[in-house]
N, C-alpha and C positions, 0 to 999 in steps of 0.2 A: 505492501499498497503505499500513496506515494503523500508524505505529511504535508504540513505547510510552515516556513519558515520567512519572514521577511527579510527583503534587502536590508542588507546594513550600508545605509548610505553616509558618505565623509563628503569634505570640500574638494578631497581629489579623484574618490572613486567610488565605484558600490562594489560589493561582493553579493551575488545570489548563491544562494543553497536550495538545493531539493533532495530531500531526504527520500533514499531509496533503498531503505532497511533489505528488504526481500530480493534487491538488485532484479527488478523487474522491466528494467530499460538495458539498451544494447547503450545509448549515449545521448544526453543533450545539446543543445545548441540555442543560442541566443539570437534571437530576429530582431534587432533592433530597428524602430523604424524611423533611421534617419542614414544619410550616409556615410560609412565609414569600409576601411579597406576587410575583407572577406575574410579575413586573419582574426586569430586570438579570440574567437567568438563559442568555440568547443568547452562547455564545461567539461573538468576535471572528477572521476571517481576517487574518493576516499572515506575509508572507515563510513560506509554506510551511507553517504550522498554524494551526490552532483553539485561539484561549485565553481565559480568562477567571480575574477575580481577584472573588473574592466576599469579603465583609467577614464576617468570623468572628460567626454565629451567637450565641444564649447558649445555645452547647453546649459539650461536653468533647470529643464524636465528634458526624460525622456519616454517616450512611448516602446514598450516592447510586447512580443512573445516568447515564447518557449516552443521549441520545434523538439519532439519526444521522440527517437525511433525508436520503436519495440521490436525483442525478440525474431519476427517473423520478417522481418525488415519494413512492415508500412510504419508511413512516418505519420504524425499528428503534432497540429500546433493547440498551444491553449494558452490562456492566458497565466501568468503567474500566480496559484493556486497560494502562494502565502502571503501576496500582496495585495491588500484592496483598494488598494489605486486603481480608479479605472478610468480612462478615456475614450469617448463615444469618436466612432469614426463611419466614412460611408460605408466601410466594408466590415462592419463589425468594431465592438470595443477590444482594447488593447489595456495592458497593464501599463500602469507609471511608474514612474520615479522622479521625484523631485527634489534638486539637490541643496543643500541650505543656501538661500539668499531669494529663491522664487517663491514670489508673492501673485496671486488671483487678481483681475483687475477687482478696485474699489466698485465699480458701477454696477457688479454682479451681485452685489448685498445693497444695491439704492432703489428706492423710491421710483416704481415708473408711472410715468401718464398715461391714465387711462386710453384707451386706444379701439379703432375701430377697423375689422378688416373686409376685404369684400374681395372675391374670387371670379376672374373672369379666362373665359377661353376666347383669345385673339385671333379669328381663319388668321391662316397664312399658306396662301396658294402655291408659293414661291416654295413652299417648303415640304408642302403636299399632307397638311396638316392644319394642327392650331400650336396656338404659343400658351401654357396656360401661367395665369397671371393674380399672385393676390397681392393685392395691397393695403397696407397696413399706413393706417391716420391716424393720428390725435383727434381724440371726442369730439364729436361736434364743431368740428375743424370744416367752414365756410369759403374763408378765405384764400386767395392763392395763396399755395407754400411751396417752397423749395422740394424737388423729388432726386430722389436718391436710389438709379437703378440697378438691382442686383444679378448677376448672373446665378448658375444654381441656390435661388435663392431658398426654397424650403432647405435644402442641406444648411445654407448659412445659418439660417434662422434656428434649427432646429439641433445644429450642433456647437456653433457658434454665440447663438442669443444674441443676431443682429437686431432685432426689431427688441430687444430687451433693451440692450446698448442704445438704442435708440429713444425708447422711453426714460432711459435715465439722463440722458444728456437732456431732452427735453425740461422734464422736470423739475432738474436742477437750473436750466437756465443757460448751461454751457452752451448749446445750441438751441437756435430758434427753432418754433414747430415747425416740422418738417415731414413730407409722408418715404414711404418706402416700397418700393414696386419689387417684390420677388417674384423672379424669373423663373421657371422650370424649364429645363432641353427638353427637348425631341430627343433625336438622335444625337446624342453628345457631341460623339467624337467628329459624325458630320458638321453639326452646326457651328460648331466652337473652332474650328479650325480654319481661321482666314476665310471664310465662307462667303460670297458676297452673297449670295441668298441671304442668306441670314442677317447679315449688316441690315441687307435693305427692306427685309420684315420690319425691323428696329425702326426704320425709318417712316415705312410706309402703313405701319400697321401697328403695333405695340405703342409708341410714341404717341400718335394721334388718337387711338383708343382712350387712354389716361388720359391727355389732357378735353379729351371728350365729359370724361365721367366727371372729371375733379380740374379747379383752377390752379395751375402750375404757374409758381413763379420763376423764370429761366436765371440760369443757367440751370440744367440736368447734371446731373453728376451720375460718371456711371463707375460699378466698379467688379471685380470679379477674380475669383482664386484661379492659378493653374491655367489648364488651355480657359476656363472662362475669362481669366487676366488678358490671355492673349487675344480673345475676341473682341473685347471690351476696345483694346489699341487698333486693332485693325476696323474696327467700325466707323470712330474718331477721326481716324484718317482718310477713311474711305467716304464719308459725308462730312465735311466740314459742319459746325452747326448744331451737330448733334448731341454733344456731350460740351459743358465745360470746365470738365474735368473727370482725371479718374485716376481712381486709386484699384491699384494693380498688386496682389499676394502672389509671390510665389509664379509667376507668370511663367507660361511653358513657352519661353523662347528657344527654340530649340535650332541650333544649328548643328552640320555635318561633325565641324570641329570640335564642340564643346561637347558633344551628347551623342556619340555614337552608340552606343546602349541604346538608346531608342530605338534606332534603325528597324531593328527584326521584332522589334516588342509592340511598337505604336504604329497603326495603321495609316496613321494619318500623318506619317512624319513627313514623306517628302511635302504632303504640301506645305503643312506651316514649316520646314525649312528655307523653302525655294520662298515664301512672304519673307519672311523672315531675315535671309539675306537682300530681300530689295528695300528694306527700310532704309539702310543707311544712305541706298545711292538715287532714292527717291528725295523730292520737293517735299513739304508736309505743307498742302493749303492753308493751316493753321493749324497753331500750338497752342495747347492750353497746360493750365497746372495736371502736376502728374506725381503722384505720390506710389512709391511702390515699397513692399517690404519682403525679405526672403530670408527663409532661416541660416543659419550659421553653419547649417549640419545636413544639408540638402544637397541634391546634384543641383536643380534649378540655378542656384548661387551664381555661377560663373557669366551663366547667360544672363543672367538680370543684372549683374554689374556691367555688362556689356553694351547692353539694351540702355542702362540708364545714361551710361557716356555717349552712347548713338544721338539718344533724345535732348540730350544737353545739349549736343554738339549743332543740332540743330531748331534750338531755340527755344524748346520747352523749359517751363521752369519744373523741371525733374530734380526728384530725390528719391535715393533710397537708402533704406531703412533695413540695416542688418540686425535681426532680432533672434536670439540665443534659443532658438527652438528649429525643429524641423517644419516637413510638408505634411500639417494636420491642422487641421479646424482650428483647436483650442490652442495652437499658437498663433491663427490668424485671429481669434478670437483676442487676445492679448496684446496684439498690436492695433487694436481698433484708436485705441485710446493712449496716445497723445495721436497717433497719425492721420487716423482719420480724420479725429474731431479736427486737430488742426489744417487738413484741408478742404471740410467742406465750411469751416468760419472764413478760410480764404476767400472761398470762390464765391459765397452765396453773400459775405459782409463787405465785397470791394467796391 
């Protein structure tokens, strides 16, 4: 039977221990949800338990799972049974190590403004379907309000607390009242991979529908993470006037040189990398404020650094904030304040 033992966390390392007095396992391996060399992750067996000491990566918190190899050779991935800390994710929960110094955002415990939600299905003939939108608004708001549009909106809300953040910022007076449009992807890889049909759908269908429903005070700000961040930049550059500011988290600015590992595991790599390669060669019709965030321990860091420099050279007011986390919704959540807060205040009070 595998017993439960908490990880031992210090300033400089974390030690995992998985008791296995009956020798029920052939091996145990750490699966960290961050970019680390694929070595030094195997546990060693000694005195009835599996152990691993990992030097602290450049993060304040680390999500992970354990890979167990059973005697028959089959592999099993589990959360750490000795660690009660969990983080939600698009592909299931992971265990979490919080290193000394990590603190969750204060707004998580703050009172939030009362709100109303409206669900829409926006016809999208260019995509052969609909775009599902949930519009979050402060309660009884009738006046024109600024609008924040989020790709992967339902996941952003469920896993990062996006509208809870909005409600807390509005309630505290940190930001003026504003609305949030949570956009759900259909065929995500197809739509968000620098797809002109998707950008046109935002311009011709989604934003006009929202403006018919509620009074919008311009400019609109767009946000997205990973491939959703790439799609936001593509839409802004393709259609001047669509967005007046961008918040891009761990965006997938994939290139052949920096991201060769993606060529055979992401079906739209060619489409994305061709677009990214064209960005420095093209002249933007309009530049807007851009705040980017990216984890210090994720594969997209190099391509985000490169894109931030390209945008700055082209005249964007672009800033990259490197955060002590990786490619996950909690890390993105923790960067909302002050990074997203500062962008929204700058765009909407300029």
